[in-house]
ZADREN-632831 format. One line per field, with one value per residue: residue number from 0; x, y, z of N, C-alpha, C in turn. Coordinates in Angstrom, 2 decimals. Layout:
% ZADREN-632831
seq <- [NUM/...] $
n.u <- [X/...] $
n.v <- [Y/...] $
n.w <- [Z/...] $
ca.u <- [X/...] $
ca.v <- [Y/...] $
ca.w <- [Z/...] $
c.u <- [X/...] $
c.v <- [Y/...] $
c.w <- [Z/...] $
This chain:
% ZADREN-632831
seq <- [0/1/2/3/4/5/6/7/8/9/10/11/12/13/14/15/16/17/18/19/20/21/22/23/24/25/26/27/28/29/30/31/32/33/34/35/36/37/38/39/40/41/42/43/44/45/46/47/48/49/50/51/52/53/54/55/56/57/58/59/60/61/62/63/64/65/66/67/68/69/70/71/72/73/74/75/76/77/78/79/80/81/82/83/84/85/86/87/88/89/90/91/92/93/94/95/96/97/98/99/100/101/102/103/104/105/106/107/108/109/110/111/112/113/114/115/116/117/118/119/120/121/122/123/124/125/126/127/128/129/130/131/132/133/134/135/136/137/138/139/140/141/142/143/144/145/146/147/148/149/150/151/152/153/154/155/156/157/158/159/160/161/162/163/164/165/166/167/168/169/170/171/172/173/174/175/176/177/178/179/180/181/182/183/184/185/186/187/188/189/190/191/192/193/194/195/196/197/198/199/200/201/202/203/204/205] $
n.u <- [-2.69/-2.33/-4.55/-3.97/-4.69/-6.39/-5.84/-4.31/-0.95/-1.10/0.43/0.15/-1.33/-0.88/-0.30/-2.10/-4.27/-3.06/-3.51/-5.99/-7.35/-5.66/-6.77/-9.30/-8.92/-8.82/-11.32/-12.07/8.62/10.37/12.66/15.09/15.33/16.86/18.08/18.28/19.67/20.42/19.83/17.71/15.49/12.49/10.38/6.74/5.37/2.90/2.22/1.88/-0.58/-3.11/-6.22/-6.84/-8.36/-9.58/-8.42/-10.10/-9.58/-9.85/-7.46/-5.47/-4.70/-4.90/-4.03/-5.29/-5.56/-7.91/-9.09/-8.89/-11.28/-12.97/-13.80/-16.20/-17.62/-15.53/-13.68/-14.44/-14.73/-12.38/-10.69/-12.47/-11.40/-8.81/-8.72/-7.53/-7.65/-8.69/-8.59/-9.71/-9.12/-9.92/-9.01/-10.36/-10.52/-11.36/-14.35/-14.54/-16.11/-15.10/-15.74/-14.14/-11.72/-8.21/-6.12/-5.44/-5.30/-4.73/-4.88/-3.62/-4.13/-2.62/-1.85/0.78/1.37/0.52/0.92/3.87/5.50/7.65/8.76/10.85/10.46/7.73/8.86/10.40/8.78/6.88/8.43/9.42/6.78/6.61/8.35/7.25/6.28/4.29/5.16/7.56/9.90/10.94/13.08/13.63/13.70/15.30/13.88/13.09/10.51/8.55/10.10/9.23/11.02/10.51/9.59/10.02/8.87/8.89/6.99/6.21/3.04/1.13/-1.86/-3.86/-3.46/-2.46/-0.37/0.49/1.53/3.28/3.46/4.62/4.49/5.71/5.07/6.43/4.38/5.06/4.69/2.80/1.80/1.33/0.65/0.51/-0.54/-0.12/-1.12/-0.80/-1.60/0.84/1.42/0.87/2.30/4.73/4.66/3.01/4.08/5.32/3.27/2.11/4.09/4.10/1.46/1.62/3.27/2.00/0.62/-0.85/-0.46/-2.35] $
n.v <- [9.56/6.63/3.54/0.76/-2.38/-5.49/-7.10/-10.02/-10.03/-10.17/-11.68/-11.99/-10.44/-7.95/-8.97/-10.72/-8.97/-7.64/-9.72/-10.01/-7.45/-7.77/-9.76/-8.46/-6.95/-8.64/-8.31/-6.63/-16.35/-16.46/-14.16/-12.83/-10.23/-7.27/-5.66/-2.06/-0.28/2.64/6.19/7.33/10.20/11.99/15.03/16.13/16.82/18.57/19.82/18.99/17.41/18.24/19.99/18.80/16.92/15.84/13.03/12.03/10.13/8.70/7.98/8.86/11.75/12.14/13.87/13.70/13.45/14.49/12.53/9.98/7.94/6.63/3.59/2.23/0.01/-2.42/-1.40/-2.55/-5.28/-5.59/-5.43/-7.53/-9.76/-9.80/-8.93/-6.71/-3.25/-1.39/0.60/1.30/2.53/3.11/4.30/5.38/5.29/7.09/7.13/4.62/2.36/0.95/-1.69/-2.02/-0.96/0.29/1.40/0.93/1.78/0.76/1.36/0.15/-0.35/-1.36/-2.10/-3.00/-2.94/-4.60/-7.22/-8.18/-8.35/-6.19/-3.25/-4.62/-7.32/-7.34/-6.53/-8.76/-10.88/-10.39/-10.17/-12.97/-13.89/-13.18/-14.72/-16.35/-17.93/-16.34/-13.94/-11.16/-9.50/-6.65/-4.42/-3.07/-1.07/0.47/3.71/6.92/8.53/11.63/11.47/9.00/5.72/3.70/1.51/0.60/-1.01/-2.51/-4.58/-7.51/-8.85/-11.83/-12.44/-14.93/-14.96/-12.22/-9.96/-7.88/-4.46/-3.51/-1.59/-0.96/0.91/1.22/2.44/2.73/3.85/4.93/1.86/1.40/-0.08/1.55/0.95/1.45/0.32/0.11/-0.52/-1.19/-1.21/-2.53/-0.84/1.92/2.43/3.16/6.21/7.15/6.75/9.22/10.90/9.05/8.62/11.48/11.51/9.36/10.78/12.88/12.25/12.80/11.85/11.08] $
n.w <- [20.09/18.52/19.40/21.49/20.25/20.27/18.01/16.48/14.79/11.38/9.47/6.67/5.36/4.10/1.61/1.00/0.12/-2.26/-3.58/-4.07/-4.95/-7.41/-8.65/-8.92/-11.08/-13.18/-14.37/-16.34/-9.83/-7.90/-6.44/-5.41/-2.46/-2.66/-0.44/-0.13/2.20/2.21/3.68/2.52/1.76/2.09/2.31/2.52/-0.37/-2.28/-4.50/-7.09/-7.08/-8.53/-7.99/-5.40/-3.13/0.18/2.59/5.41/8.33/11.85/12.05/10.45/8.07/4.59/1.45/-1.33/-5.43/-7.17/-8.64/-7.69/-5.92/-3.20/-2.22/-0.07/-0.16/-1.03/0.69/3.25/2.27/1.87/4.57/6.12/4.83/5.45/8.15/9.28/9.49/6.44/3.74/0.88/-2.71/-5.82/-9.18/-11.75/-15.43/-18.41/-17.47/-16.05/-13.80/-10.48/-11.24/-13.42/-13.23/-13.75/-12.25/-8.46/-4.96/-1.90/1.39/4.40/7.92/10.67/14.25/16.30/18.94/21.04/20.00/20.52/18.14/15.85/13.84/12.22/12.29/10.96/8.28/7.54/7.66/5.52/3.86/3.36/2.73/0.08/-1.53/-3.26/-6.41/-7.36/-7.43/-8.25/-7.03/-7.72/-6.27/-3.47/-0.55/2.78/4.17/5.14/5.73/5.99/9.04/9.72/10.06/7.40/4.73/1.25/-1.20/-4.33/-6.58/-9.06/-9.44/-10.34/-11.46/-12.85/-15.82/-16.01/-15.22/-12.58/-11.37/-8.52/-5.84/-2.65/0.34/3.64/6.72/9.85/12.47/15.72/16.05/15.06/12.10/9.03/6.01/2.32/-0.51/-3.91/-7.04/-10.29/-14.18/-16.32/-18.32/-17.40/-15.16/-14.23/-14.62/-13.03/-10.33/-9.29/-8.44/-6.50/-4.53/-3.83/-2.98/-0.64/0.88/2.04/4.35/7.11/10.44/13.80] $
ca.u <- [-1.98/-2.97/-4.68/-3.67/-5.70/-6.03/-5.82/-2.82/-0.51/-1.40/1.72/-0.05/-2.09/-0.65/-0.16/-3.84/-4.70/-2.86/-4.18/-7.71/-7.10/-5.22/-8.04/-10.66/-8.39/-9.00/-12.56/-11.53/9.76/11.13/13.81/15.97/15.35/18.04/17.76/19.72/19.26/20.49/18.84/17.14/14.16/11.46/9.01/5.58/4.82/1.38/2.35/1.42/-1.88/-3.97/-7.66/-6.66/-9.40/-8.36/-9.76/-9.72/-10.08/-9.79/-5.74/-4.65/-5.34/-4.13/-4.29/-5.62/-5.91/-9.62/-9.84/-9.08/-12.52/-12.94/-14.91/-16.67/-17.86/-14.19/-12.91/-14.90/-14.66/-10.73/-10.80/-12.73/-10.67/-7.39/-8.37/-6.99/-8.44/-8.16/-8.84/-9.86/-9.72/-9.59/-8.63/-11.18/-10.16/-12.55/-15.32/-15.24/-16.20/-14.69/-15.44/-13.57/-10.50/-6.90/-5.36/-6.28/-4.27/-5.11/-4.15/-3.83/-3.52/-2.11/-1.37/1.91/1.63/0.07/1.53/5.35/6.07/7.85/8.56/11.78/9.38/6.81/9.77/11.01/7.48/6.54/10.10/9.12/5.89/6.94/8.94/6.75/6.27/3.17/5.69/8.93/10.37/12.09/13.28/13.24/14.94/14.74/13.87/12.50/9.20/8.37/10.33/9.20/11.12/9.51/9.99/9.48/8.81/8.37/6.97/5.06/2.33/0.53/-3.41/-3.92/-2.65/-2.59/1.04/0.19/2.66/2.69/4.45/4.26/5.32/5.03/5.44/6.15/4.23/4.56/4.68/1.62/2.19/0.43/1.09/0.15/0.13/-0.46/-1.22/-1.55/-1.16/2.56/1.65/0.77/2.61/5.88/4.34/1.95/4.79/5.82/2.38/1.69/4.95/3.22/0.15/1.94/4.16/1.34/-0.12/-0.33/-1.00/-3.08] $
ca.v <- [8.85/5.15/3.02/-0.38/-3.45/-7.32/-8.91/-10.78/-9.49/-10.95/-11.96/-11.77/-9.41/-7.01/-10.10/-10.81/-7.61/-7.74/-10.94/-9.87/-6.35/-7.75/-10.87/-8.07/-6.24/-9.38/-7.94/-5.72/-17.23/-16.75/-13.63/-12.25/-8.88/-6.69/-3.89/-0.44/0.95/4.40/6.91/8.23/10.63/13.11/15.36/16.12/17.78/18.08/20.91/18.20/17.27/19.20/19.41/17.87/16.67/15.35/11.97/12.06/8.92/8.77/7.47/9.60/12.37/12.38/14.51/12.91/14.06/14.58/11.22/8.71/7.42/6.28/2.53/1.62/-1.84/-2.79/-1.07/-3.39/-6.60/-6.40/-5.40/-8.29/-10.98/-9.51/-8.80/-5.36/-1.96/-1.10/1.70/1.37/3.39/3.20/5.81/5.22/5.92/7.23/7.15/3.42/2.21/-0.03/-3.07/-2.11/-0.46/-0.78/1.54/1.20/2.31/0.07/1.94/-0.77/0.02/-2.46/-1.83/-4.12/-2.89/-6.08/-8.85/-8.53/-7.69/-4.75/-3.71/-5.81/-8.31/-7.06/-6.76/-10.21/-11.96/-9.84/-10.65/-14.14/-14.31/-12.83/-15.87/-17.57/-18.21/-15.51/-12.48/-11.24/-8.37/-5.46/-3.77/-2.82/-0.40/1.31/4.95/7.79/9.83/12.45/11.40/7.86/4.66/3.19/0.78/0.75/-2.18/-2.61/-6.01/-7.77/-9.96/-12.40/-13.03/-15.75/-14.52/-10.90/-9.37/-6.12/-3.75/-2.96/-0.28/-1.02/1.68/1.02/3.38/2.79/5.30/4.28/0.59/0.78/-0.03/2.23/0.32/1.75/-0.65/1.13/-1.85/-0.65/-2.36/-2.15/0.49/3.34/2.22/4.49/7.50/7.29/6.66/10.34/11.26/8.09/9.44/12.47/11.30/9.10/11.69/14.05/11.93/13.35/10.70/11.60] $
ca.w <- [18.60/18.33/20.25/21.01/20.14/20.59/16.99/16.46/13.91/10.29/8.62/5.23/5.53/2.39/0.25/0.41/-0.20/-3.49/-4.42/-4.07/-5.67/-8.73/-9.10/-9.47/-12.35/-14.76/-14.54/-17.84/-9.69/-6.60/-6.69/-3.66/-2.64/-2.70/0.71/0.08/3.44/2.49/4.23/1.71/2.86/1.45/2.78/1.81/-1.54/-2.84/-5.73/-8.58/-6.73/-9.02/-7.73/-4.41/-1.86/1.81/3.10/6.62/9.20/13.03/12.39/9.60/6.83/3.31/0.27/-2.71/-6.38/-7.23/-9.41/-6.75/-5.57/-2.21/-2.22/1.00/0.31/-1.47/1.84/4.10/1.85/2.24/5.93/6.58/4.27/5.88/9.43/9.68/8.98/5.11/2.89/-0.57/-3.47/-7.25/-9.89/-12.87/-16.81/-19.20/-16.69/-15.83/-12.58/-9.87/-11.85/-14.15/-12.94/-13.62/-11.31/-7.36/-3.53/-0.47/2.80/5.69/9.16/12.18/15.64/16.77/20.25/21.68/19.55/20.70/16.82/15.66/12.25/11.50/12.30/9.72/6.85/7.52/7.19/4.49/2.51/3.11/2.07/-1.44/-2.05/-4.28/-8.06/-7.85/-7.04/-8.49/-6.30/-8.33/-5.73/-1.70/0.11/3.85/3.86/5.91/5.16/7.58/10.12/10.18/9.34/6.20/4.00/0.04/-2.11/-6.00/-7.00/-9.81/-8.90/-11.39/-11.14/-13.73/-17.18/-15.78/-14.54/-12.32/-11.24/-7.54/-4.92/-1.31/1.11/4.85/7.59/11.36/13.16/16.99/16.17/13.93/10.57/7.90/4.44/0.88/-1.84/-5.08/-8.12/-11.87/-15.09/-16.42/-19.25/-16.63/-13.73/-13.95/-14.93/-11.56/-9.00/-8.47/-7.85/-5.38/-3.59/-3.00/-1.89/0.56/1.95/2.51/5.27/8.31/11.57/14.39] $
c.u <- [-3.00/-3.37/-4.69/-4.60/-5.20/-6.00/-4.30/-2.37/-0.39/-0.56/1.20/-1.07/-2.09/-0.47/-1.56/-4.26/-4.39/-3.22/-5.54/-7.80/-6.47/-6.02/-9.43/-9.78/-8.43/-10.43/-12.24/-10.92/9.95/12.63/13.95/15.73/16.54/17.77/19.02/18.53/19.96/19.38/18.49/15.57/13.68/10.43/8.10/5.56/4.01/1.20/1.69/-0.01/-3.05/-5.59/-7.97/-8.03/-8.66/-9.44/-8.99/-10.23/-9.65/-8.09/-5.41/-5.32/-4.55/-4.72/-4.33/-5.80/-7.39/-10.15/-9.75/-10.54/-12.49/-14.28/-14.73/-16.92/-17.15/-13.42/-13.26/-14.93/-13.20/-10.21/-11.56/-11.78/-9.13/-7.32/-7.51/-7.69/-7.79/-9.17/-8.72/-10.27/-9.01/-9.66/-9.30/-10.52/-11.14/-13.89/-15.63/-15.42/-15.45/-14.73/-14.60/-12.17/-9.14/-5.73/-6.25/-5.06/-5.24/-4.16/-4.61/-3.02/-3.44/-1.43/-0.62/1.81/1.27/0.52/3.03/6.22/6.56/8.22/9.39/11.17/8.61/7.57/9.93/9.83/6.98/7.48/9.44/7.69/5.54/7.67/8.44/6.46/4.97/3.60/7.05/9.00/11.09/13.16/12.48/14.38/14.08/14.72/13.15/11.65/8.41/8.67/10.25/9.86/9.98/10.55/9.35/9.90/8.37/8.52/6.09/4.44/1.33/-0.96/-3.47/-3.14/-2.23/-1.56/0.53/1.64/2.47/4.13/3.72/5.29/4.71/5.67/5.38/5.69/4.09/4.43/3.34/2.14/1.19/1.16/0.04/0.89/-1.05/-0.48/-1.90/-1.15/0.43/2.55/1.85/1.48/3.51/5.34/3.88/3.00/5.06/4.85/1.92/2.48/4.49/2.36/0.61/2.71/3.18/0.16/0.02/-1.13/-1.43/-2.99] $
c.v <- [7.31/4.55/1.83/-1.38/-4.83/-7.89/-8.71/-10.35/-10.47/-10.81/-11.44/-10.98/-8.51/-7.87/-10.36/-9.96/-7.30/-8.67/-10.21/-8.85/-6.65/-8.41/-9.69/-7.34/-7.04/-9.24/-7.19/-6.24/-16.41/-15.65/-13.28/-10.48/-7.73/-5.48/-3.40/0.08/2.20/4.89/8.19/8.76/11.79/13.94/15.68/17.43/17.45/18.71/20.10/17.63/17.76/18.65/18.53/17.85/15.79/14.31/11.79/10.85/9.58/8.60/8.60/10.59/12.54/13.20/13.75/13.93/13.64/13.16/9.84/8.83/6.28/4.81/1.93/0.23/-2.63/-2.74/-2.17/-5.19/-7.11/-6.20/-6.78/-9.88/-10.76/-9.71/-7.62/-4.42/-1.66/0.05/1.65/2.29/3.01/4.68/5.31/5.70/6.17/6.61/5.86/3.56/1.19/-1.20/-3.25/-1.35/-0.60/-0.07/1.50/1.45/1.68/0.37/1.13/-0.29/-1.27/-2.40/-3.07/-4.16/-4.21/-7.09/-8.96/-8.51/-6.40/-4.80/-4.29/-6.95/-8.67/-7.39/-7.94/-11.08/-11.22/-10.48/-12.27/-14.85/-14.18/-13.91/-16.88/-17.21/-16.76/-14.24/-12.34/-9.80/-7.92/-4.58/-3.33/-1.99/0.24/2.55/5.95/8.81/10.36/12.26/10.27/6.96/4.08/2.41/0.64/-0.78/-2.02/-4.18/-6.25/-9.14/-10.65/-12.81/-13.96/-15.10/-13.15/-10.68/-8.08/-5.54/-3.48/-2.28/-0.35/-0.19/1.38/1.73/2.79/3.98/5.20/2.76/0.12/0.93/0.29/1.63/1.04/1.16/-0.37/-0.45/-1.14/-1.53/-1.59/-0.96/1.86/3.40/3.32/5.70/7.86/7.52/8.10/10.63/10.29/8.32/10.21/12.34/10.49/10.03/12.66/13.66/12.06/12.29/11.21/11.08] $
c.w <- [18.71/19.27/20.19/21.01/20.17/19.74/16.85/15.12/12.57/9.48/6.89/4.76/3.74/1.34/-0.14/-0.13/-1.61/-4.29/-4.80/-5.16/-6.98/-9.45/-9.55/-10.63/-13.41/-15.10/-16.32/-18.79/-8.74/-6.86/-5.10/-3.63/-1.91/-1.80/0.33/1.38/3.55/2.97/3.28/2.26/1.83/2.22/1.80/0.72/-2.41/-4.28/-6.84/-8.16/-7.22/-8.50/-6.52/-3.58/-0.72/2.16/4.66/7.47/10.89/13.45/11.82/8.57/5.85/2.64/-0.77/-3.94/-6.25/-8.10/-8.73/-5.84/-4.51/-2.27/-0.56/1.13/-0.22/0.03/3.11/3.74/2.41/3.50/6.64/6.01/5.21/7.32/9.76/9.40/7.42/4.72/1.70/-1.49/-4.98/-8.20/-11.79/-14.20/-17.46/-18.45/-16.51/-14.22/-11.77/-10.17/-13.03/-14.54/-13.59/-12.80/-9.67/-6.20/-2.55/0.67/4.02/6.90/10.35/13.29/16.35/18.36/21.21/21.50/19.85/19.21/17.03/14.20/11.43/11.25/11.16/8.33/6.48/6.85/6.00/3.15/2.15/2.69/0.21/-2.13/-2.44/-5.53/-8.60/-7.51/-7.38/-8.20/-7.18/-7.42/-4.38/-1.44/1.48/3.49/5.15/5.47/6.20/8.53/10.49/9.03/8.39/5.19/2.28/-0.83/-3.67/-6.34/-8.58/-9.17/-9.85/-10.81/-12.44/-14.75/-17.05/-14.83/-14.09/-11.56/-9.75/-6.55/-3.41/-0.75/2.49/5.63/8.97/12.03/14.83/16.98/15.63/12.69/9.52/6.65/3.47/0.52/-2.79/-6.44/-9.32/-13.00/-15.50/-17.74/-18.60/-15.46/-13.34/-13.95/-13.61/-10.21/-8.47/-7.94/-6.33/-3.92/-2.60/-2.30/-0.42/1.75/2.48/4.03/6.70/9.82/12.84/15.77] $
């Protein structure tokens, strides 16, 4: 499965990722998190991911819709900025390239085995990071995805005058946190959430 690494747990990694990605989209009040601890779970269902393709790493395999494009340069840049392994995808509209995208997905992977941290610590620290004027948390819930404890947070982030909608889903895979952060403009956000959930639930961890 996952091998332990010596990197210290970067508490702001996911927040940094969202700031960087929201800032890129510019090219084209503190709120409390209300935690729902109900055991809502779902299993993988990719029937709506038409014309699918597979993205494979030594950590996981996921099923993507054909419009999601992997950006290696952006992945390396975000990994370097956050200090953890990240995979960056954009979803172009009308033939747009990565400089004018409106939707993107970042997958980050961080092994907590050597840090003394755990999933509860991760959630507490991310919650604290979101208590700033740059973020508005709309909902948060603990859940189970394909047998793994998970945490789902919907929040808004401000980058200049632009407000982006975000959906963070973090899975605890043997004390390795695999996080999926979907960012989109307000106009298309709700219509994409179901497919994003299906994409996340298609992940197979090695």
